[in-house]
Each structure stands twice: as C-alpha cells, then as structure tokens.
C-alpha positions, -999 to +999 in steps of 0.1 A: +000+000+000+028+024+009+047+020-023+014+024-043+008+057-025+043+068-033+039+059-070+006+078-071+022+108-054+052+107-078+028+108-108+011+139-095+044+155-086+055+150-123+022+164-135+028+194-112+063+197-125+051+199-161+026+226-151+054+246-134+076+243-165+047+257-186+044+288-164+082+294-165+097+275-136+129+254-139+128+221-121+159+214-100+149+182-082+119+160-074+113+144-041+142+157-020+143+137+012+162+141+044+156+132+080+140+167+085+113+159+060+106+159+023+101+185-004+081+174-034+097+198-060+126+222-057+125+247-086+135+282-097+111+309-106+134+335-121+161+340-095+139+327-067+145+293-052+110+277-047+102+248-025+069+232-037+044+210-019+021+191-042-013+179-029-039+159-048-076+153-040-100+135-064-126+160-052-131+186-024-154+164-002-126+161+024-113+196+020-092+213-007-056+202-014-045+235+001-062+228+035-041+196+037-009+217+041-012+221+079+011+242+101+028+210+112+034+201+075+047+236+068+072+233+097+085+200+082+089+216+048+107+246+062+132+224+081+138+203+050+143+235+030+168+249+055+187+216+053+186+217+015+200+252+015+227+243+040+237+211+022+240+230-012+256+260+004+229+284-008+231+316+011+222+349-007+193+335-027+156+345-022+134+316-016+097+309-011+072+282-005+045+274-031+017+249-029+003+232-060-032+218-055-045+192-079-082+185-077-094+160-103-080+174-136-076+210-123-042+223-112-039+255-091-009+271-075-005+294-045+027+313-048+043+322-015+017+301+002+033+304+037+063+320+054+092+302+069+083+287+103+111+275+126 
C-alpha cells in the first residue's frame, strides 16, 4: 500500500512539474528527502528558489488540497528547505514556499503560500 501511494504521489508530482515548466519555472529536483522531511519539488522561478508542496484530491469532499498543508506540515517543509540550502551552500538567494493543488483534472498554484516557520 505504501509503495502504491508513493507511486501515485510521484505521478502527481511529475504532473505538477510539467505545469510549473509551462508557467516558466525550472525544475531542479523532485522528491528531496532528508531526516527533517521531504520537499516534493525544488525549482527556480526566475532568480527565486522555490520549495513546492504538491497535494492531490480527487474532489473537495474532504477539503481542498491546500487545506491539507497544515502548520505541522509547513514546519517540516521549512526544516527540510533549510537543510537543503545548507547542504547545497545556498546563502544569498531569495526563496519561497509554493503549494500546488490538484483536484481531479484542475491544477492551481498558490505562490508564497506560507512563510518560513522554525
């Protein structure tokens, strides 16, 4: 079951990546994992480093994909992003957190969806 969920998640991350490319982002990496957490997509939007969370829902009956990115999830993403920047020695680069929500066939993005939380 777990690997099946991972495969489904990867498929939607790739779909989100294609969407991001269409709107001008450059994809750096998919599925960055460390002990701090996971970042679905690391990308660049112009000169800004963007850490993207991808959420899928078949419909909105259990809430929107965006509602699934809780404060707890945001903290994990922030810790993983800080680790990513430290590991790659990225210092003087603007960064932000975007959330890509996929509901059925519809893809939406919230740029700068949340601020860094320590």
